[in-house]
N, C-alpha and C positions, 0 to 999 in steps of 0.2 A: 330404163337400163340400156335400151338400144342406143339412145342418144349419148349416154355416158360412154359406151363402148366406141361409138363413132368418134367422139371427141378425143378419146385416148389414142385410138388408132391414128387419127390425123396428126396428133401431137407427136407421137413416137416416130411416124414416118418422116415428118419435117426435121426432127432432131437427128435422126439417123443419116439423113442426106446433108447434114451439117448446115442447115439453115440457122442463122443466129437466134438465140433463145427468145429475145424480145420480138423478133419478127414471127417466130413460131407461135408464140402466145397470141399475138395480135391476129395472125392468120386464122388460127382456130376460132377466135372470137368472131371474126368477120364471116367466116364460112357458116358456123353454127347460127349466128344471129341473122344472117341473110335468109336462110332457109326455114328457120324455126321461130323467129321472134316477130312480133307485130310492131315493135318499135322501129323508128327510122334509124337504122344502124349507122349509116355513114355520117349522119348529122350528130349522132351521139359521140362519135370518135373525137370531134373537135371540142365538144363540151367537156368530156371527161379529161382530155389532154390539158385543157386550160385549168380545170378544177384541181387536178393533181399537181400540175406544175407551179401553181401559185399558192400551194399550201405552205404556210409559214414554218410548220414543224419540219418539213422535208428540206428546208434551206440549211438545216444543221448538217446534212450529209456532206455537201461539198466543203463545208468548214472543217469538219473532222477529217475528211480525206486530205485536205490541204495541210492541216496540222501534222499529220503523219508523214506527208511528203517532205515537208520542211525539215523535220527531224532526221529523216532518212538521208536526204541529199546534203545536208549541212555537216553530217558526220557525228551528230549528237548521239545517235543510236549506237554507233561504233564505240564511243566512249563508255556508254552504259554497259555494254557487253563486257569490256575488259575490266571495268570496275567490279562487276559481279564475279568475274573470274578470280580476282584477287581475294574476294571474301569467301567464295564457295569451293575453291579448288582443293582444299584440304579434305573434303568429304570423299568417301569411296565413290568413284564415278566421275570425279573432277569436273571437267567442262560440260558434261551432260547436264549437271545441275544448273550451270550458268545458262545453257540453252533454254531450259524451262523457265528459270527465273527472269531472264532478260525478255523472253517472250511475254510473260505475264505482265512485266512492268511496261513494256512498249505497248501491249494491248490496252493498258489503262489510259493511253493517250490516243492511239491511232484509230481504235474502233473497228479495225478491219483485220481479219485473219490472214488474208492473202498478203496484205502489206506487211504484217508482222512476220510471216514466214519468209517473204522475200528479203526483208531487212536483215533478219538474224542469219539467214543462210549466207548472204553476201559477206557478213562479218565473220561468222563462225567456221565455215567449211575449210578455209585455209589452215585452221588450227587442228582439224581432224588428222591430217597427214603429219603435221608437225609432232603431235604427241602419240601417234600410232593407234588411234581409236578404230574400232570396228565400224566400217563405213555405213553399213545399213542401219545400225542402231543409232549412230550419231545423227544421221539424216532424219531418222524416224523421230528423234526427240525434238528436232526443229519443226518438222511438219505437224507433230502433235501439239507442241507448245504453241504453234501459230494459231491453232483452233481457239485458244483462250481469248483471242481478239474479238470474238462475237459474244462472249459471255461476261467478261470483266468489263464494267462500265468505264467510260461511255462506249456503247456498242451501236454500230450502224444497224445491225440486224434487230436489236431490241427496239430501236427507233421505228423500223419498218413494221415490226410486230405491233407496237403501240399504235401506229398510224392505221393499220389494217383492222384492229380490234377496238379502237377508241379506248385504249388503256393508258393509264398515267405513265409517262416516260420516267419521271423521277422515281416512282415506286418500282418500276421495272429495273432501273439502274441499281437501286439499293438491294433489290432482291437477287440480282446476279452477282453481287460482290462476294458473299460468303461461299456459294457454290463454286464460283470461279477460283477463289483462293484455295478452297479445299481440294478442288480437282488438280490444281498445280502441285499442292503438297502430296497428293496421292501419286502423281507422276514421279515426283522426286523420291518418294518412299520406295517405289518400285525400282528406280535406278539404284538406290542405295542397297537394297536387298540383292538385286541382280549382280552388282559390282562385287559385293562381298562373297557371294556363293560361286561366282565364275571367275574369281581371282583377277578382276579388272580394276581393283581399287587403286592401283598406282598410276593409272592413266591421267595425264594432265595435271598431276599434283606439282605445284610450284611453291617453293618456300618464299613466303611474303611476310615482311616484318609488319608489326602493328602500325608503325608509322606510315608505311606505304598503304596499308588498308584504309587508315583514316584520311590520308590525302586523296585516296580514290573516291571517297564519299562526295567530293565536290562535283564529280561527273554524274552523280545521281540527283544532285540538287535541282537541275532544270526540270526533271520529270516530277519530282516532289512538288515543286512550285506550280507546275501546270495542272497536276492532279488536284491539288488543294484549291486552285483557282476555279477550275471547271466544276468539280463536284461541290465545292463549298458555295459557289455562287448559286447553284441550283437549289441546294437544300436550305440555304438561308433565305431563299425567296428573292435574292438580289437579281437573278436573271433566269430566263427560261432556258431550256436545253439549247435552243438555237442561238440565243444571245450568249450563253456560256461558251458555245463552240467558237463564236466570233471572238470572244475575249481570249480564248485559248490560242487562236491564230495570231492575234495581236501580241500576246505575251511571248509566243514562240519566236516571232520575228525579233522582238526586243532581246530575248535571250541569245539568239543566234548572232545578232549584231554585236552585243557586248562580249561575246566569245571570239569575235573577229572572224566569223565563218559566213557572214552574209555577203554573197557575191551575186552578180547578175546571172551567172550560170545556175546557181542554186535556185534563184527565183524562177528562172525559165523552166528548169526541169520540174520544179514543184508544181507550177501552174499547168504545165503540159500534162503531167501525170494526173492531176486533179480533174482536168477537163475530160480526159479519157475515161477515168473511173466513174465520175459523176454521170457522164453521158450514158454509159452502159447501165448503171443502176437505175437512173430515172426512166430510161426507155423501158426497162423490164417492169418497173412499178406501174407506169402508165398503161402498158400493154396488159398487165395482169388485172388492173382495175377495170379495163374495158371488158376483158373476158368475164370477170366476176359480174359486171353489169348485165352481160348477155345471159349468163347462167341464172341470175335472179329474174330477169325479164321473161324467161321461158318457164319459170317455176321449178327449175331443177333443184335449187337449194331447199325449197319447202318440201318437195317430194322426197328428197333424201332424208330430211329431218323426220318426216312422218314414217319413212321406211325404218329408220333406226328405232323410233319409238315402238313400232309394231314388233320389233325383234324381242323386246322385253328382256334385255340382258343387263347385268350389273354394270355400273360405271367403270369398275376396274377391269372387267372383261373387255369393255369397249376400249379402255386405255391400252390394253395389250394388243388389240387389233390395230389401233392407230399407230402404236409403236412399231409393229411389224411392217405396216404399210410405209411408214416414213423411212425405215431402214432399207427396204427394198427400193423405194423411189430414189433414195439418196445415192444408190449405186449408179443411177443413170441420169439424174437431173442435177444441174448446178444448184448450190444451196439457196441463193437468194431467189432464184426462179421457183424452187420447190416451196419456199415460204409463201411467196405471193400468189402462187397457184392454189395452194391447199388451205392456208390459214382462214381465208374468208368463209370457207365451207366447213372446215373441221372445228375451228374454235367455237363458233356459236353452239354447235352440237354438244361439245364437251363441257362448256360452261353451263348449258341448260341441264346437263346430267349431274351437275353439282361440283365441278372442279373450279377452284379459284382461278380467275383469268391471269393473275400475276404468276401463280405457281405453274400453271399450264404453259405460260410463255417461256419460263426458264427451263421447264422439262423439254419443251420442243427444241429450244436452242441447243441443248445437250445432244439431242438426236441429230440436229443439223450439223453440229460439230463433227459427229462421226462421219457424216457424208463427205466432209472435207478431206478425210484420209482413208476412204474406202474406194477401191477401184471399181469400175474403170474411169469414173469421172471425178475422182477426188482432186479438187483444184490444188490443194497444198502439196500433194504428191508431185504434180507436174511443175509447180513453182520451184520446189526444192531441187528436183532433178534437173530442171532447165538451167539452174544457176550453178549446180555442182559440175555438170557436164562430164562426169566420169562414171564408170560402171553402168548399171542399168536401173530402170525405175523399179524393178522387182525387189532390189535391195531395200529401197525406201519403203515399199509396201510391207515387206517382212518386218522391218524395224518399227512399223506403226501398229502391228497386231496387238502387242501388249496394251497399248494405250487405248485402242478400240474397246478391249475388254474392260479396262478401268472405267471408261465412259459409260459402258452398260451398267457396271456396278454403281456408278454415281447416280444414274437414272433410277435404279432400284432404291438407293438410299433416299432419294427425294420422295419416292412413293411411301416408303416406310416412315420417314421423318420429314414431313412437309415443312416443319418449322425451320429447317435449314434454310429454306427460301423465304419464309414468311415472317420470321422473328423480327428482323430489323424493319420490315415494312410498316409495322404498327407504330413506329416512331416518326414516320414521314408525314 
């Protein structure tokens, strides 16, 4: 326990003085490993870096990031938003539904919550003032909708979970589909009820003819093609997740080209954004794998497992403890970092206690989603506020509160009805 406390203190100190997360994790691993491990720590750094960097599965990450960047910078994402506006604006709440629906659809391709939130904010926020929406709730729907990017497949975070736990990526993808769509529907149901009771039902409602609606469907066609290509190639056995991601990139380039949107500037911005995002993600994953190696080498993971066994508590009581821990840690640690630090330790314990690894992965992702919109380190909050550049971030935080509660309810639903997650998995 002393070693655990020392590690946590070092980690928090480095984070509080704004040391980058990857460097913080690696630093803790080096310090703990140097003083407490019998293994040659510095030699291990090179071996682990090479092993992680050359893993074929992780090659899918830059491909999925590049796919989202191409759709963002080419303007395809903007077309998707306004197409959904024409179809959903008649509902009480108007554009708030378009915020959630476009986030869900863009999530199905980009695989990233931050990318989804940034994209939809850029397109949607100008409409907030135009139609007189309450700024906090409008921004909150975008921030919350953006979290769907790590649950609805394909998801970069699900790939990372599968990599860390040696769990089937295709099964994780199909397991996240129903919970992701159900969560989006629950968000929209709240918006509907809120708009009716608080007389906000006329905001953003625009009269659109059926002809215009059907013409707008052509803007949704690229996303439909990409989703069918990526997910279909995986589940038919035609391609691995990495190969399907590469197919998605190729298809997105072809789609953008035939829409007359492929320019040198689009390519340059897409590649630059991909390099920055991928570099950050891979550095964190490498650093976390090194820290996990150190913790295993000093016997900490085994000691922790024995400690949990000696407590002799039920698996659901343990799940409640893990849930509280993740909610608290999510307030202070960036989501991907939180995953790679905790999952190698927590997942084996929970699986040993009888939880299905696929189910537990989806359950954790919902907790991770909450961390994206809870202060003080909720990334989506800062992404949305950074782009809107008006008011203050407290408005966005308040707008996200109902959606945090809905996510908690969703987590409870998964515990009560695990088949929400597992039903489709049996067919994969």
